[in-house]
C-alpha positions as CSV (number, residue, x, y, z in Angstrom):
1,X,-109.9,-259.7,-71.1
2,X,-112.5,-262.1,-69.9
3,X,-115.1,-261.0,-67.3
4,X,-117.4,-263.3,-65.3
5,X,-119.9,-262.8,-62.5
6,X,-119.5,-264.8,-59.3
7,X,-121.6,-265.2,-56.2
8,X,-119.7,-265.8,-52.9
9,X,-121.3,-267.3,-49.8
10,X,-120.0,-268.9,-46.6
11,X,-118.7,-272.4,-47.2
12,X,-120.7,-274.4,-44.7
13,X,-118.1,-277.3,-44.8
14,X,-115.2,-275.0,-43.9
15,X,-113.9,-274.8,-40.4
16,X,-112.3,-271.4,-41.2
17,X,-115.7,-270.1,-42.3
18,X,-117.3,-271.6,-39.2
19,X,-114.8,-269.9,-36.9
20,X,-114.9,-266.5,-38.7
21,X,-116.4,-263.6,-36.8
22,X,-116.9,-261.7,-40.0
23,X,-119.9,-261.5,-42.2
24,X,-119.6,-263.9,-45.2
25,X,-119.5,-261.0,-47.6
26,X,-116.6,-259.4,-45.7
27,X,-114.6,-262.6,-45.9
28,X,-115.6,-262.9,-49.6
29,X,-114.4,-259.4,-50.3
30,X,-111.1,-260.2,-48.6
31,X,-110.7,-263.3,-50.8
32,X,-111.5,-261.4,-54.0
33,X,-109.1,-258.5,-53.1
34,X,-106.3,-260.9,-52.5
35,X,-107.1,-262.8,-55.7
36,X,-107.1,-259.5,-57.6
37,X,-103.7,-258.4,-56.3
38,X,-102.2,-261.8,-57.2
39,X,-101.5,-261.0,-60.8
40,X,-101.4,-258.1,-63.3
41,X,-104.7,-257.6,-65.2
42,X,-107.0,-258.9,-62.4
43,X,-109.8,-256.7,-61.1
44,X,-113.2,-256.9,-59.5
45,X,-116.3,-254.8,-59.4
46,X,-118.9,-255.4,-56.6
47,X,-122.4,-255.7,-57.9
48,X,-124.3,-256.8,-54.7
49,X,-123.0,-256.6,-51.2
50,X,-125.3,-258.2,-48.6
51,X,-124.5,-259.8,-45.3
52,X,-124.7,-263.4,-46.5
53,X,-123.5,-263.0,-50.0
54,X,-121.4,-261.0,-52.4
55,X,-121.8,-260.8,-56.1
56,X,-118.8,-259.6,-58.0
57,X,-117.7,-259.2,-61.7
58,X,-114.1,-260.6,-62.0
59,X,-111.8,-259.6,-64.8
60,X,-108.5,-261.2,-65.7
61,X,-106.0,-261.5,-68.5
62,X,-106.4,-264.1,-71.2
63,X,-102.9,-265.3,-70.4
64,X,-103.6,-265.6,-66.7
65,X,-103.7,-269.4,-66.5
66,X,-103.7,-269.5,-62.7
67,X,-106.7,-267.2,-62.2
68,X,-109.1,-270.1,-61.4
69,X,-106.8,-272.0,-59.1
70,X,-105.8,-268.8,-57.3
71,X,-109.5,-267.9,-56.7
72,X,-110.2,-271.3,-55.3
73,X,-107.2,-271.0,-52.9
74,X,-108.2,-267.5,-51.8
75,X,-111.8,-268.6,-51.1
76,X,-110.6,-271.6,-49.1
77,X,-108.3,-269.4,-47.1
78,X,-111.3,-267.3,-46.0
79,X,-113.9,-270.0,-45.7
80,X,-116.1,-268.9,-48.6
81,X,-117.4,-270.7,-51.7
82,X,-118.1,-269.3,-55.1
83,X,-120.3,-270.1,-58.0
84,X,-120.6,-268.6,-61.5
85,X,-123.7,-266.5,-62.1
86,X,-125.2,-265.8,-65.5
87,X,-125.4,-262.1,-66.3
């Protein structure tokens, strides 16, 4: 199962993010939780949880071809953006 580390921050171009009353890390954790529950074999492990950012190790099945698109959609829903981080 592949695992990758991602950093999540507020998407400054997102109206949903602008209107959110939550911390960026709270919205990011919501996005990751929904992503993880979207398919069997997905999981996440929080590495850093700060007000403005969240760093998480994401794991998914090798046969999960929608993992990337689902993560993008979940992030858009909560007004956060993500970027891959080298471990």
